[in-house]
Backbone as a chain_set.jsonl record, in Angstrom:
{"seq": "XXXXXXXXXXXXXXXXXXXXXXXXXXXXXXXXXXXXXXXXXXXXXXXXXXXXXXXXXXXXXXXXXXXXXXXXXXXXXXXXXXXXXXXXXXXXXXXXXXXXXXXXXXXXXXXXXXXXXXXXXXXXXXXXXXXXXXXXXXXXXXXXXXXXXXXXXXXXXXXXXXXXXXXXXXXXXXXXXXXXXXXXXXXXXXXXXXXXXXXXXXXXX", "coords": {"N": [[2.585, -4.437, 21.751], [0.785, -6.319, 21.252], [-1.199, -3.702, 21.149], [-0.138, -2.359, 18.832], [-1.488, -4.594, 16.678], [-4.239, -3.988, 17.204], [-4.878, -1.964, 16.605], [-3.997, -1.531, 14.276], [-6.223, -3.104, 13.187], [-8.394, -1.629, 13.568], [-7.857, -0.206, 11.752], [-8.749, -0.43, 9.275], [-10.615, -1.71, 8.891], [-12.476, 1.032, 8.988], [-10.824, 2.543, 7.008], [-10.761, 4.457, 4.12], [-10.991, 4.996, 0.156], [-8.263, 6.543, -0.731], [-8.354, 9.188, -2.627], [-6.485, 10.754, -4.832], [-5.487, 13.855, -5.381], [-5.992, 17.031, -6.768], [-3.827, 19.714, -7.179], [-1.548, 22.703, -7.494], [1.35, 22.74, -9.207], [5.394, 23.457, -9.109], [7.075, 24.976, -10.876], [10.378, 25.34, -11.821], [12.172, 27.657, -13.605], [15.58, 29.172, -14.969], [15.308, 30.092, -12.199], [13.09, 31.203, -12.136], [9.856, 30.958, -10.457], [6.922, 29.105, -11.907], [3.458, 28.921, -12.06], [1.837, 25.785, -11.99], [-0.475, 23.474, -13.477], [-1.234, 20.049, -13.227], [-0.933, 18.314, -17.09], [-1.564, 20.912, -18.223], [-0.38, 22.849, -20.92], [2.111, 25.679, -20.556], [3.164, 28.884, -21.588], [6.231, 29.781, -21.278], [8.704, 32.905, -21.198], [11.338, 32.851, -22.812], [15.043, 34.37, -21.366], [16.105, 36.107, -23.813], [14.329, 36.209, -25.771], [13.101, 33.78, -26.849], [10.753, 31.732, -27.162], [8.764, 28.487, -24.903], [7.451, 26.086, -24.737], [5.565, 24.565, -22.171], [5.21, 21.782, -19.808], [3.397, 19.283, -17.226], [3.631, 16.381, -16.589], [2.046, 13.363, -15.323], [2.833, 10.139, -14.946], [1.045, 7.344, -15.395], [1.338, 4.899, -13.58], [2.876, 5.039, -10.134], [5.878, 5.161, -7.857], [6.094, 4.031, -4.372], [7.939, 4.559, -2.267], [9.748, 4.818, 1.053], [12.404, 4.547, 3.782], [12.367, 1.859, 4.025], [10.856, 0.295, 2.468], [9.701, -0.415, -0.201], [7.035, 0.336, -3.494], [5.138, -0.119, -6.234], [1.963, 1.751, -7.623], [-0.831, 2.378, -8.515], [-1.136, 5.995, -10.877], [-3.978, 6.778, -9.594], [-4.187, 6.448, -6.892], [-3.778, 7.21, -3.425], [-1.046, 6.677, -1.584], [-1.71, 5.765, 1.57], [0.447, 6.676, 4.989], [1.108, 6.568, 8.462], [2.244, 6.012, 11.676], [2.245, 3.971, 14.144], [3.705, 3.181, 16.549], [5.689, 3.718, 19.048], [8.516, 3.47, 16.735], [7.214, 1.323, 15.227], [5.649, 1.711, 12.238], [3.226, 2.287, 9.374], [2.123, 1.549, 6.136], [-0.165, 2.2, 3.365], [-2.704, 1.258, 1.423], [-6.064, 1.645, 0.321], [-9.095, 0.61, -0.844], [-12.545, 1.798, -1.459], [-13.747, -0.274, -1.663], [-13.143, -2.185, -0.084], [-10.728, -3.617, -0.866], [-7.508, -4.192, -1.263], [-3.827, -3.531, 0.729], [-1.586, -3.448, 2.83], [1.767, -2.063, 4.817], [3.191, -3.217, 7.636], [5.757, -1.176, 8.942], [8.714, -2.667, 10.854], [10.919, -1.559, 13.318], [12.64, -2.143, 15.888], [12.303, -4.886, 16.682], [11.637, -8.17, 14.96], [9.421, -9.011, 13.801], [8.401, -11.641, 12.689], [6.955, -13.686, 13.932], [4.439, -12.985, 14.33], [2.513, -13.284, 12.767], [-0.101, -15.003, 12.802], [-1.724, -13.882, 14.431], [-2.147, -11.539, 13.988], [-3.877, -12.185, 11.675], [-5.782, -13.361, 12.41], [-6.439, -10.807, 13.52], [-7.387, -9.424, 11.985], [-9.383, -10.78, 10.619], [-11.611, -11.361, 12.446], [-13.677, -9.871, 12.525], [-15.324, -10.925, 10.428], [-15.051, -13.843, 10.637], [-16.936, -13.964, 13.169], [-19.403, -13.222, 12.686], [-19.937, -15.172, 10.776], [-18.363, -15.8, 9.223], [-17.065, -18.895, 7.23], [-13.52, -20.44, 7.422], [-10.026, -21.494, 6.25], [-7.089, -22.096, 5.503], [-3.923, -21.916, 4.275], [-0.297, -22.12, 2.984], [2.018, -19.345, 2.52], [3.976, -18.132, -0.057], [6.663, -15.688, -1.461], [8.755, -15.054, -3.724], [9.878, -11.758, -3.315], [10.928, -8.551, -5.136], [13.105, -7.491, -4.483], [14.793, -9.454, -3.328], [14.4, -11.0, -0.803], [12.093, -13.047, 0.403], [9.289, -13.769, 0.98], [7.211, -14.721, 3.786], [3.639, -16.542, 5.099], [0.535, -16.643, 5.729], [-2.443, -17.32, 4.086], [-5.475, -17.075, 3.75], [-8.816, -17.402, 3.496], [-12.025, -17.266, 4.018], [-15.618, -18.104, 3.86], [-19.473, -17.252, 3.022], [-22.37, -18.066, 2.505], [-22.012, -18.332, -0.49], [-20.018, -15.753, -0.462], [-17.553, -14.535, -0.927], [-14.167, -14.069, 0.827], [-10.916, -12.764, 0.534], [-7.122, -13.124, 2.662], [-4.092, -12.152, 2.852], [-1.163, -12.562, 4.932], [1.889, -11.362, 5.418], [5.36, -12.215, 6.063], [8.738, -10.111, 6.635], [11.78, -10.885, 8.393], [14.336, -9.847, 10.211], [17.336, -8.811, 11.945], [15.514, -7.203, 14.619], [14.278, -6.279, 13.167], [12.013, -5.485, 11.069], [8.959, -6.796, 8.342], [5.876, -6.519, 8.053], [3.426, -7.739, 5.784], [0.016, -7.235, 4.05], [-2.466, -8.653, 2.388], [-5.875, -8.165, 1.142], [-8.749, -8.801, -0.388], [-11.919, -8.456, -0.987], [-14.045, -8.252, -2.614], [-14.697, -9.099, -4.562], [-16.019, -8.07, -7.22], [-14.868, -6.158, -9.098], [-12.562, -5.923, -10.627], [-10.339, -5.042, -11.008], [-9.19, -3.998, -9.055], [-7.956, -6.583, -7.918], [-6.288, -6.14, -9.611], [-4.557, -4.297, -8.753], [-3.356, -4.617, -5.759], [-1.272, -7.309, -7.515], [0.029, -5.816, -8.738], [0.946, -4.624, -6.501], [2.66, -6.838, -5.216], [3.875, -7.574, -7.056], [5.965, -5.533, -6.741], [6.939, -4.502, -4.915], [9.484, -4.101, -2.442], [11.859, -4.452, -0.424], [14.44, -2.104, 0.622], [17.225, -2.011, 1.645]], "CA": [[3.038, -5.218, 20.482], [-0.9, -6.237, 21.001], [-1.84, -3.095, 20.839], [-0.125, -2.285, 17.39], [-2.042, -5.202, 16.064], [-5.373, -3.867, 17.726], [-5.043, -0.224, 16.338], [-4.15, -2.123, 12.807], [-7.548, -3.794, 12.849], [-9.278, -0.877, 13.556], [-7.738, 1.203, 11.066], [-8.597, -1.824, 8.015], [-12.16, -1.177, 9.065], [-13.099, 2.351, 8.677], [-10.126, 3.658, 5.918], [-11.319, 4.256, 2.758], [-10.003, 4.683, -0.36], [-7.2, 8.027, -0.844], [-8.153, 9.325, -3.714], [-5.37, 11.52, -5.92], [-6.045, 15.003, -4.971], [-4.982, 17.901, -7.778], [-2.97, 20.626, -6.957], [-0.535, 23.413, -8.65], [2.506, 22.275, -8.575], [5.519, 24.759, -9.315], [8.397, 24.848, -12.317], [11.194, 26.992, -12.22], [13.143, 28.005, -15.206], [16.396, 29.141, -14.342], [15.107, 30.626, -11.233], [11.654, 32.471, -12.061], [9.272, 30.107, -10.521], [5.979, 29.309, -12.691], [2.455, 27.685, -11.404], [1.628, 24.817, -13.232], [-1.195, 22.599, -13.402], [-0.626, 18.566, -14.359], [-1.408, 18.061, -17.69], [-1.846, 21.851, -18.833], [0.57, 23.752, -21.543], [2.306, 26.796, -20.363], [4.142, 28.84, -21.739], [7.684, 30.929, -20.944], [9.484, 33.198, -22.754], [13.354, 33.119, -22.147], [15.326, 35.68, -21.297], [16.783, 36.363, -25.543], [12.755, 36.023, -26.665], [12.236, 32.316, -27.144], [8.906, 30.995, -26.739], [8.978, 27.557, -24.379], [5.627, 25.139, -24.161], [5.965, 23.698, -21.243], [3.976, 20.208, -19.465], [3.727, 18.839, -16.512], [2.297, 14.877, -16.848], [2.59, 12.359, -14.528], [2.836, 8.583, -15.12], [0.292, 5.699, -15.073], [1.815, 4.632, -12.115], [4.534, 5.773, -9.216], [6.292, 4.272, -7.439], [6.412, 4.817, -3.089], [9.683, 5.155, -1.66], [10.239, 5.064, 2.251], [13.614, 4.423, 4.059], [12.323, 0.674, 4.282], [10.241, 0.095, 1.448], [8.596, 0.155, -2.162], [5.956, -0.254, -4.807], [4.355, 0.181, -7.418], [1.253, 1.489, -7.432], [-1.425, 3.618, -9.986], [-1.622, 6.981, -10.33], [-5.573, 7.066, -9.159], [-4.432, 6.284, -5.205], [-2.743, 8.1, -2.739], [-0.841, 5.708, 0.041], [-1.634, 6.593, 3.225], [1.25, 6.66, 5.61], [0.924, 6.632, 9.802], [2.903, 6.182, 12.838], [1.512, 3.032, 15.581], [3.877, 3.353, 18.288], [7.363, 4.41, 19.069], [9.198, 1.772, 15.817], [6.006, 0.711, 13.982], [4.982, 2.177, 10.876], [2.673, 1.125, 8.252], [1.426, 2.57, 4.783], [-1.167, 1.658, 3.575], [-3.864, 1.59, 0.432], [-7.397, 0.769, 1.031], [-9.883, 1.547, -1.748], [-13.991, 2.123, -0.916], [-14.774, -1.823, -1.961], [-12.701, -2.768, 1.148], [-9.926, -4.094, -1.643], [-6.04, -3.246, -0.942], [-2.578, -3.645, 0.875], [-0.359, -2.257, 3.827], [2.561, -2.827, 5.349], [3.432, -2.561, 8.32], [7.253, -1.795, 9.306], [8.938, -2.8, 12.418], [12.755, -1.031, 13.611], [12.784, -2.36, 17.15], [12.053, -6.237, 16.867], [11.727, -9.11, 14.158], [7.62, -9.439, 13.846], [7.956, -12.781, 12.095], [6.217, -14.508, 14.993], [3.617, -12.689, 14.346], [1.251, -13.547, 11.73], [-1.005, -15.745, 12.673], [-1.892, -13.03, 15.579], [-2.361, -10.115, 12.142], [-4.369, -12.516, 10.791], [-7.036, -13.796, 13.378], [-7.356, -10.176, 14.205], [-8.364, -8.672, 10.664], [-10.767, -11.33, 10.291], [-12.139, -11.682, 13.511], [-14.992, -9.457, 12.21], [-16.118, -11.974, 9.411], [-15.564, -14.787, 11.585], [-18.02, -13.704, 14.574], [-20.869, -13.056, 11.317], [-20.288, -16.753, 10.426], [-17.75, -16.885, 7.743], [-16.028, -20.095, 7.342], [-12.264, -20.027, 6.625], [-9.402, -22.036, 5.746], [-5.924, -21.122, 5.481], [-3.089, -22.305, 2.659], [0.911, -20.998, 2.723], [1.588, -18.54, 1.727], [5.528, -17.428, -0.084], [6.917, -15.423, -2.652], [10.082, -13.911, -3.246], [10.158, -10.379, -3.549], [11.606, -8.134, -6.473], [14.183, -7.147, -4.021], [15.77, -10.726, -3.849], [14.151, -11.661, -0.054], [11.205, -13.778, 0.339], [7.467, -12.689, 2.27], [5.976, -16.026, 4.102], [2.896, -16.236, 6.058], [-0.893, -17.267, 5.145], [-3.104, -17.342, 2.81], [-6.618, -16.865, 4.438], [-10.244, -17.413, 2.748], [-13.386, -17.087, 4.27], [-16.833, -18.151, 2.829], [-20.613, -17.165, 3.384], [-23.352, -17.891, 1.158], [-21.427, -17.596, -2.231], [-19.298, -14.72, -0.76], [-15.675, -14.949, -0.578], [-12.978, -12.767, 1.207], [-9.235, -13.988, 0.909], [-6.699, -12.458, 3.336], [-2.701, -12.553, 2.692], [-0.826, -12.043, 6.001], [2.967, -12.639, 5.253], [6.076, -11.206, 6.705], [9.863, -11.06, 6.691], [12.286, -10.875, 9.464], [15.818, -9.888, 9.756], [17.492, -8.852, 13.622], [15.274, -5.945, 15.106], [13.471, -4.955, 12.26], [11.028, -6.483, 9.982], [7.659, -6.374, 7.884], [4.001, -7.687, 7.935], [2.151, -7.472, 4.296], [-0.882, -8.15, 4.433], [-3.109, -7.976, 1.332], [-7.309, -8.2, 1.092], [-9.571, -8.985, -1.214], [-12.811, -8.994, 0.233], [-15.158, -8.121, -2.805], [-14.151, -10.459, -6.116], [-16.36, -8.002, -8.364], [-13.644, -5.242, -9.269], [-10.913, -6.96, -11.204], [-9.021, -3.794, -11.173], [-8.802, -4.153, -7.446], [-6.873, -7.734, -8.137], [-5.047, -5.814, -10.39], [-3.609, -3.272, -7.679], [-2.96, -5.873, -5.636], [-0.816, -8.285, -7.643], [1.213, -4.711, -9.305], [1.583, -4.523, -5.36], [3.305, -7.553, -4.736], [5.018, -7.983, -8.224], [7.162, -4.45, -7.649], [7.549, -4.157, -3.876], [10.931, -4.321, -2.683], [12.497, -4.241, 1.057], [15.311, -1.26, 0.954], [18.325, -1.496, 2.793]], "C": [[1.138, -5.611, 20.226], [-1.506, -5.194, 20.498], [-1.862, -2.428, 19.228], [-1.214, -2.962, 16.666], [-3.263, -4.415, 16.165], [-5.525, -2.458, 16.522], [-5.149, -0.452, 14.721], [-5.577, -2.336, 12.206], [-8.766, -2.658, 12.971], [-9.637, 0.196, 12.537], [-8.092, 0.139, 9.785], [-10.234, -1.269, 8.264], [-12.959, -0.284, 8.604], [-12.131, 3.011, 8.098], [-10.903, 3.595, 4.694], [-10.846, 4.774, 1.837], [-9.48, 6.11, -0.152], [-7.691, 8.338, -2.047], [-6.803, 10.003, -4.0], [-5.774, 12.9, -5.615], [-5.516, 15.757, -6.244], [-4.438, 19.513, -6.944], [-2.066, 21.475, -7.267], [0.61, 22.586, -8.243], [3.724, 24.011, -9.315], [6.44, 24.112, -10.399], [9.858, 25.518, -12.529], [12.332, 26.253, -12.496], [14.049, 28.778, -14.781], [15.871, 30.375, -13.51], [13.58, 31.161, -11.181], [10.736, 30.902, -12.041], [7.714, 30.52, -11.344], [5.0, 28.251, -12.064], [2.191, 26.947, -12.152], [0.801, 24.106, -12.948], [-1.167, 21.738, -14.04], [-1.408, 18.672, -15.562], [-1.248, 19.803, -18.808], [-0.31, 22.284, -19.235], [0.58, 25.411, -20.331], [3.314, 27.281, -21.205], [4.957, 30.297, -21.236], [8.243, 31.423, -22.229], [10.403, 33.073, -22.199], [13.998, 34.953, -22.501], [15.884, 36.541, -22.857], [15.551, 36.517, -26.22], [12.24, 34.939, -26.97], [11.867, 32.214, -26.308], [9.214, 29.801, -26.187], [7.741, 26.951, -24.344], [6.329, 23.984, -23.362], [4.64, 22.711, -20.112], [4.438, 19.521, -18.645], [3.177, 17.728, -16.333], [2.956, 14.298, -15.542], [2.24, 10.759, -14.717], [1.8, 7.858, -14.701], [0.554, 5.594, -13.357], [3.323, 4.991, -11.664], [4.725, 4.827, -8.954], [6.303, 4.885, -5.553], [7.584, 4.411, -2.769], [9.52, 5.406, -0.246], [11.635, 4.57, 2.947], [13.495, 2.116, 4.284], [12.062, -0.317, 3.698], [9.803, 0.563, 0.1], [7.897, -0.804, -2.814], [5.717, 0.629, -5.639], [3.237, 0.458, -6.996], [0.129, 2.474, -8.427], [-1.913, 4.979, -9.266], [-2.982, 7.51, -8.871], [-5.581, 7.555, -7.195], [-3.528, 6.801, -4.386], [-2.113, 6.826, -1.529], [-1.055, 7.109, 1.21], [-0.409, 5.982, 4.24], [1.253, 7.013, 7.392], [1.619, 5.787, 11.035], [2.145, 5.061, 14.146], [2.137, 3.305, 16.78], [5.009, 3.642, 17.993], [8.366, 2.76, 17.88], [7.963, 1.124, 15.298], [5.605, 1.964, 13.343], [4.314, 1.794, 9.692], [2.015, 2.435, 6.747], [0.475, 1.524, 3.556], [-1.758, 1.806, 2.106], [-4.98, 1.0, 0.047], [-8.556, 1.246, -0.006], [-12.087, 0.997, -0.758], [-14.669, 0.635, -0.78], [-13.822, -2.494, -0.896], [-11.202, -3.713, 0.817], [-8.187, -2.888, -1.469], [-5.191, -3.624, -0.779], [-2.391, -3.32, 1.622], [0.328, -3.215, 4.076], [3.216, -2.628, 6.49], [4.992, -2.515, 8.655], [7.843, -1.676, 11.208], [10.276, -2.342, 12.535], [13.076, -1.369, 15.102], [12.992, -3.785, 16.994], [11.659, -7.073, 15.224], [9.853, -9.506, 14.203], [7.083, -10.565, 13.185], [7.347, -13.489, 12.859], [5.281, -13.994, 15.015], [2.001, -12.919, 13.217], [0.048, -14.188, 11.562], [-1.732, -14.654, 13.919], [-2.331, -11.749, 14.507], [-4.339, -10.815, 11.858], [-5.331, -12.983, 11.518], [-7.746, -11.882, 13.938], [-8.006, -9.542, 12.613], [-9.672, -9.853, 9.764], [-11.167, -11.875, 10.868], [-13.827, -11.481, 12.887], [-15.986, -10.592, 11.762], [-16.479, -13.068, 10.251], [-16.787, -14.588, 12.058], [-19.539, -12.924, 13.783], [-21.144, -14.221, 10.601], [-19.402, -17.188, 9.386], [-16.834, -18.029, 8.402], [-14.964, -20.058, 7.153], [-11.023, -21.01, 6.995], [-7.968, -20.983, 5.296], [-5.275, -22.448, 5.126], [-1.223, -21.618, 3.353], [0.745, -20.654, 2.234], [3.547, -18.18, 1.508], [5.563, -17.375, -0.49], [8.133, -14.598, -2.757], [9.544, -12.655, -4.378], [10.661, -9.259, -4.722], [13.082, -7.761, -6.306], [15.124, -8.049, -3.414], [14.559, -11.446, -2.242], [12.606, -12.375, -0.471], [10.513, -13.927, 1.508], [7.087, -14.78, 2.682], [5.198, -15.866, 4.933], [1.364, -17.484, 5.128], [-1.728, -17.26, 4.46], [-4.702, -17.787, 3.667], [-8.189, -17.326, 3.637], [-10.993, -17.762, 3.851], [-14.492, -17.188, 3.475], [-17.801, -17.8, 3.947], [-21.523, -17.159, 2.656], [-22.637, -17.476, 0.384], [-20.661, -16.852, -1.254], [-18.317, -15.366, -0.177], [-14.798, -13.342, -0.083], [-11.827, -13.559, 1.505], [-8.153, -12.667, 1.13], [-5.28, -13.031, 3.075], [-2.018, -11.506, 4.271], [0.988, -12.751, 5.781], [4.252, -11.935, 6.26], [7.266, -11.687, 6.545], [10.705, -10.346, 7.264], [14.066, -10.531, 9.44], [15.909, -8.973, 11.663], [16.861, -7.355, 13.875], [14.306, -5.766, 14.193], [12.32, -6.266, 11.459], [10.043, -5.82, 9.23], [6.797, -6.834, 8.222], [3.443, -6.67, 6.187], [1.119, -8.052, 4.516], [-1.855, -7.632, 2.584], [-4.618, -7.993, 1.261], [-7.734, -7.497, -0.128], [-10.584, -9.482, -1.052], [-14.054, -8.996, -0.819], [-14.092, -8.43, -4.311], [-14.688, -9.157, -7.627], [-15.243, -6.877, -8.694], [-12.345, -6.424, -9.47], [-9.696, -5.859, -11.209], [-8.633, -3.626, -9.577], [-8.025, -5.254, -7.084], [-5.719, -7.185, -8.815], [-4.042, -4.71, -9.642], [-2.843, -3.908, -6.922], [-1.753, -6.367, -5.731], [0.397, -6.888, -8.234], [2.084, -4.867, -7.979], [3.483, -5.472, -4.966], [4.516, -7.932, -5.994], [6.248, -6.531, -7.86], [7.699, -4.299, -5.926], [9.26, -4.869, -3.507], [11.536, -4.084, -1.4], [13.759, -3.025, 0.675], [16.233, -1.055, 2.139], [19.509, -0.503, 2.582]], "O": [[0.443, -5.248, 19.278], [-2.287, -5.344, 19.557], [-2.839, -2.098, 18.557], [-1.962, -2.238, 16.011], [-3.55, -3.989, 15.046], [-6.461, -2.311, 15.736], [-5.963, 0.105, 13.984], [-6.007, -1.921, 11.13], [-9.895, -2.84, 12.515], [-10.587, 0.948, 12.32], [-6.998, 0.03, 9.231], [-10.749, -0.361, 7.612], [-13.969, -0.529, 7.944], [-12.159, 4.207, 8.391], [-11.625, 2.644, 4.395], [-9.871, 5.392, 2.265], [-10.152, 6.876, 0.539], [-7.339, 7.447, -2.819], [-5.926, 9.679, -3.199], [-7.003, 12.863, -5.673], [-4.603, 15.19, -6.844], [-5.109, 20.101, -6.095], [-1.141, 20.689, -7.472], [0.761, 21.929, -7.213], [3.308, 25.083, -9.755], [6.474, 22.915, -10.683], [10.181, 26.168, -13.523], [13.003, 25.271, -12.178], [13.531, 29.464, -13.901], [15.946, 31.514, -13.971], [13.046, 31.488, -10.121], [10.729, 30.028, -12.908], [7.298, 31.672, -11.472], [5.327, 27.137, -11.656], [2.265, 27.355, -13.311], [1.042, 23.722, -11.804], [-1.094, 21.878, -15.261], [-2.558, 19.078, -15.398], [-0.866, 19.755, -19.977], [0.675, 22.222, -18.5], [-0.301, 25.971, -19.679], [4.222, 26.558, -21.613], [4.517, 31.409, -20.944], [8.342, 31.031, -23.392], [10.414, 33.169, -20.972], [13.749, 35.947, -23.183], [16.004, 37.762, -22.748], [15.64, 36.992, -27.353], [11.07, 34.877, -27.349], [12.159, 32.39, -25.125], [10.219, 29.437, -26.798], [6.89, 27.596, -23.732], [7.113, 23.066, -23.598], [3.491, 23.051, -19.83], [5.553, 19.015, -18.775], [2.048, 17.832, -15.853], [3.98, 14.623, -14.941], [1.07, 10.427, -14.524], [1.666, 7.748, -13.482], [0.053, 6.1, -12.353], [4.379, 5.157, -12.274], [4.235, 3.769, -9.348], [6.504, 6.087, -5.382], [8.067, 3.615, -3.574], [9.004, 6.518, -0.141], [12.058, 3.817, 2.069], [14.409, 1.354, 4.6], [12.498, -1.453, 3.885], [9.639, 1.668, -0.416], [7.934, -2.034, -2.848], [6.005, 1.821, -5.746], [2.905, -0.212, -6.019], [0.67, 3.376, -9.066], [-2.493, 5.262, -8.217], [-2.935, 8.17, -7.833], [-6.268, 8.307, -6.505], [-2.357, 6.802, -4.767], [-2.862, 6.229, -0.756], [-0.828, 8.285, 1.492], [-0.327, 4.754, 4.267], [1.518, 8.212, 7.477], [1.206, 4.628, 11.089], [1.506, 5.609, 15.045], [1.562, 3.592, 17.829], [5.41, 3.827, 16.843], [8.666, 1.608, 18.191], [8.217, -0.007, 14.883], [5.299, 3.023, 13.891], [4.849, 0.947, 8.977], [1.681, 3.614, 6.636], [0.638, 0.372, 3.154], [-1.137, 2.668, 1.486], [-4.962, -0.088, -0.529], [-8.898, 2.422, 0.118], [-12.494, 0.214, 0.1], [-15.669, 0.328, -0.131], [-13.87, -3.717, -1.035], [-10.601, -4.342, 1.687], [-7.902, -1.691, -1.517], [-4.851, -4.342, -1.719], [-3.106, -2.323, 1.713], [0.178, -4.427, 3.924], [4.0, -1.682, 6.407], [5.596, -3.588, 8.685], [7.549, -1.019, 12.207], [10.972, -2.837, 11.648], [13.985, -0.659, 15.532], [14.176, -4.028, 17.226], [11.389, -6.281, 14.322], [9.405, -10.469, 14.824], [5.881, -10.749, 12.995], [6.99, -14.425, 12.143], [4.693, -14.429, 16.006], [0.806, -12.624, 13.239], [-0.714, -14.097, 10.6], [-2.749, -15.278, 14.222], [-3.283, -11.126, 14.976], [-5.439, -10.262, 11.853], [-6.226, -12.98, 10.673], [-8.837, -11.613, 14.441], [-9.203, -9.305, 12.45], [-10.429, -9.736, 8.801], [-11.4, -13.026, 10.5], [-14.754, -12.283, 12.779], [-16.979, -11.051, 12.326], [-17.62, -13.363, 10.607], [-17.753, -15.007, 11.419], [-20.432, -12.27, 14.323], [-22.17, -14.432, 9.953], [-19.397, -18.261, 8.783], [-16.205, -18.123, 9.456], [-14.942, -19.277, 6.201], [-11.026, -21.353, 8.177], [-7.838, -19.807, 4.957], [-5.653, -23.588, 5.396], [-1.181, -20.68, 4.15], [-0.13, -20.808, 1.383], [4.312, -18.018, 2.459], [5.012, -18.217, -1.2], [8.443, -13.658, -2.026], [9.1, -12.602, -5.525], [10.569, -10.09, -5.625], [13.972, -7.675, -7.152], [16.188, -7.607, -2.981], [13.867, -12.408, -2.577], [12.097, -12.193, -1.577], [10.904, -14.137, 2.657], [6.823, -15.714, 1.925], [5.566, -15.091, 5.816], [1.315, -18.478, 4.403], [-0.998, -16.803, 3.581], [-4.829, -18.922, 4.128], [-7.621, -17.897, 2.706], [-10.545, -18.597, 4.637], [-14.542, -16.515, 2.446], [-17.576, -17.852, 5.156], [-21.639, -16.14, 1.974], [-22.439, -16.261, 0.346], [-20.279, -17.872, -0.681], [-18.179, -16.274, 0.643], [-14.818, -12.168, -0.453], [-11.648, -14.516, 2.258], [-8.081, -11.655, 0.432], [-5.156, -14.255, 3.055], [-2.247, -10.339, 4.588], [1.358, -13.92, 5.886], [3.94, -11.154, 7.159], [7.5, -12.882, 6.368], [10.717, -9.157, 6.948], [14.843, -11.036, 8.629], [14.951, -8.654, 12.367], [17.478, -6.373, 13.462], [13.399, -4.993, 14.501], [12.117, -7.48, 11.471], [9.986, -4.591, 9.227], [6.958, -7.857, 8.887], [3.243, -5.515, 5.811], [1.04, -9.159, 5.05], [-1.791, -6.59, 1.933], [-4.502, -6.846, 1.695], [-7.456, -6.435, -0.686], [-10.672, -10.704, -0.934], [-15.088, -9.526, -0.413], [-13.05, -7.95, -4.759], [-14.111, -9.159, -8.714], [-14.399, -7.255, -7.882], [-11.656, -7.236, -8.853], [-8.483, -5.967, -11.384], [-7.63, -3.017, -9.206], [-7.366, -5.152, -6.049], [-4.545, -7.544, -8.715], [-2.913, -4.418, -10.036], [-1.64, -3.918, -7.186], [-0.961, -6.265, -4.794], [1.6, -7.104, -8.089], [3.291, -5.105, -7.952], [4.63, -5.121, -4.687], [5.645, -8.404, -5.861], [7.26, -6.434, -8.554], [8.873, -3.981, -5.742], [9.92, -5.742, -4.07], [11.81, -2.886, -1.458], [14.241, -3.772, -0.177], [16.156, -0.342, 3.14], [20.245, -0.211, 3.524]]}, "num_chains": 1, "name": "protein.A"}
């Protein structure tokens, strides 16, 4: 398990934002496959000669969902998925500003006892640099009805501040660790991304 926490620490340091990439989409009409790009009109003529205008659009807010969690995010952001080790997976959105969030999903253990260990791992570089840390309890009822609990840590150094939250929810032999990072308060939109995540986070049963 220490290996999992260490791996996460490295990924949080090295991960940049994941931009939404453009690509081709395929629309199937009456068994005809038509390639189309987002937001572009195409004309399609039916076998009876009727001409249709077809457009594929993407909403501003998308929903990520897997077998354990779901949450909303802006369409400009991609969710990065990775397998840490057997029974441990994570999904995350980290912007180039360093702000973002992560969910680590455990399928073989209850991770509730790992809160402080996770927090220490993701803040140790700032602490070693000279930041001072204060902690307070964090508790939030999420959209699906469960409550995640943990620690909110504020790190300060020469007028600069970083805010980390680590919270967990655990059941028998499974659970999640939720991490949010707000390291640069010059980017208000990043704060909105984190708030949207927390307000829409659900545990899928």
